C-alpha positions, 0 to 999 in steps of 0.5 A: 348186251349180247341179246340186243339187235344190231339195228332197231326194228323199223317204225311203221307209219300210222295207217290212213285211208289215203292211197298213193299211186306209184310208177316204177320205171326200171332202167328205161333205155331211150334212143335219142336218134330213133327214127320212125320208119328206119330199119328194125333189122339192121344187123346191129345190136340196136336198130331204128337209128337215123343212120339205118336205111329205110326198108321197103318191107313195111314189117321191118320199119320202126313204128311210131311208139317203138320197136322190140329190136330198138331202144325206146323213142323219146316221144314214147317216154314223154307220153308215158310220163304225161299219162302218169301224172 
């Protein structure tokens, strides 16, 4: 009894020629109030919100598919999932 493993070893599946595709999305942060053109430099933790002003500098405007300083727009997540199918 002392030499028995605590858990049985894993039973591996039989090999086959079939392949699988796996998409791993780890913790996507979706911003429901993401607004294209809103400020990406608002001074808050998350910008690009409908409550943020529209900047005059085009480099400080939130883009169509997202911005580094903002959470993910819902349409971007929808596009990712549509192409994953």
